[in-house]
C-alpha positions in Angstrom: -3.7 -8.4 18.7 -1.1 -5.5 19.1 -1.8 -1.8 19.2 0.7 0.7 17.8 1.0 4.5 18.1 3.7 6.2 16.0 4.6 9.6 14.6 5.3 9.7 10.8 9.0 9.7 11.4 8.8 6.6 13.6 6.9 4.5 10.9 9.0 2.0 9.0 8.6 2.0 5.2 6.8 -1.3 5.5 4.3 0.0 8.1 3.5 3.1 6.0 3.1 0.9 2.9 0.7 -1.5 4.7 -1.3 1.5 6.2 -1.7 3.2 2.9 -2.5 0.0 1.1 -5.4 -0.5 3.4 -6.5 3.1 3.2 -6.5 3.1 -0.6 -8.3 -0.3 -0.7 -11.1 1.0 1.6 -11.5 4.7 0.8 -10.5 4.8 -2.9 -11.5 1.4 -4.2 -14.3 0.1 -2.0 -16.0 3.5 -1.5 -15.2 4.5 -5.1 -13.8 7.9 -4.2 -10.9 8.9 -6.4 -9.1 11.5 -4.3 -5.6 12.2 -3.0 -5.5 9.6 -0.3 -1.9 10.4 0.9 -1.7 14.0 1.9 0.4 16.5 3.9 -1.4 15.6 7.1 0.3 12.2 7.2 3.6 13.8 8.1 1.9 15.7 11.0 -0.3 12.9 12.3 0.0 10.4 15.0 -0.7 7.0 13.3 -2.5 4.4 15.4 -3.4 0.8 14.4 -4.3 -2.6 15.6 -2.4 -5.5 14.0 -2.8 -9.2 14.1 0.2 -11.0 12.7 1.1 -9.1 9.5 -2.4 -7.8 9.0 -3.4 -4.2 9.9 -7.0 -4.7 11.1 -7.8 -1.2 12.2 -6.3 2.2 11.8 -6.8 5.9 12.6 -4.7 9.0 12.3 -4.8 11.8 14.9 -3.9 15.4 14.1 -3.3 18.2 16.6 -4.8 21.4 15.2 -3.6 23.7 17.9 -7.0 24.6 19.5 -8.7 21.3 18.6 -7.7 17.8 17.8 -9.1 15.7 14.9 -8.9 12.1 13.9 -9.8 10.4 10.7 -9.1 7.7 8.2 -10.9 5.4 10.6 -10.8 1.9 9.1 -11.6 -1.6 10.1 -10.2 -4.1 7.6 -13.0 -5.6 5.5 -12.2 -9.1 6.7 -12.6 -8.1 10.4 -15.8 -6.1 10.3 -18.8 -7.1 12.4 -16.7 -8.0 15.4 -17.1 -4.7 17.3 -13.5 -3.8 16.7 -14.5 -0.3 15.7 -15.4 0.3 19.4 -12.0 -1.0 20.5 -10.2 1.2 17.9 -12.1 4.3 18.9 -11.5 3.8 22.6 -7.8 3.4 22.0 -7.7 6.5 19.7 -9.5 8.5 22.4 -7.0 7.3 25.0 -4.1 8.4 22.9 -5.7 11.8 22.5 -6.3 12.1 26.2 -2.7 11.1 27.0 -0.9 13.2 24.3 -3.3 16.1 23.6 -5.5 16.5 26.7 -7.6 19.5 27.3 -8.6 20.1 23.7 -12.0 19.5 22.1 -12.1 16.9 19.3 -13.8 17.8 16.0 -14.2 15.2 13.4 -15.8 14.9 9.9 -17.7 11.7 10.2 -19.6 9.7 7.6 -23.2 10.6 8.4 -24.3 6.9 8.9 -21.9 6.8 11.9 -23.5 9.6 13.8 -25.0 7.2 16.4 -21.7 5.3 16.8 -19.7 8.4 17.6 -22.6 9.7 19.7 -22.0 6.7 22.1 -18.6 8.4 22.9 -19.9 11.9 23.5 -19.7 13.4 20.0 -22.5 15.7 19.0 -23.4 17.0 15.5 -22.3 20.6 14.9 -23.2 20.9 11.2 -25.8 19.8 8.7 -25.0 16.8 6.6 -22.8 17.7 3.6 -21.1 15.8 0.8 -17.4 15.0 1.1 -16.0 13.0 -1.8 -19.7 12.3 -2.7 -20.3 10.6 0.6 -22.7 12.2 3.2 -20.6 13.5 6.2 -21.4 15.5 9.3 -19.0 17.5 11.6 -19.1 16.3 15.2 -17.5 17.6 18.4 -16.6 16.1 21.7 -15.6 18.5 24.5 -12.3 18.4 26.3 -10.9 15.1 27.5 
């Protein structure tokens, strides 16, 4: 399995196509959330993914927001779930943040059912649960890397 870290301008057309195909399959189709999946943050983001052969098996995008960092669009391909790859993906994502954006707290909008998962990595809730695209979410924060 290979791990990639690229800015938007470094992505090939094929890489961005495969990334967005997976994002739409999971966030729009599987989670039945009709929303604008591709947005202006894609151009600002650092895109990270794990790939096996031609298949993207995990993905995140990281966004530097000046005083904080956020990451989102955290995905494990449906065919690869249940193999603890989410832990590996998050560890790699946090390592990229530490290397490229060190010293800033990380603030995320997590699906509420993942509170304990992110808690294992030092994230603490900083909001009540709220609906985002009709899915319960919670804002969480991890202090400086």
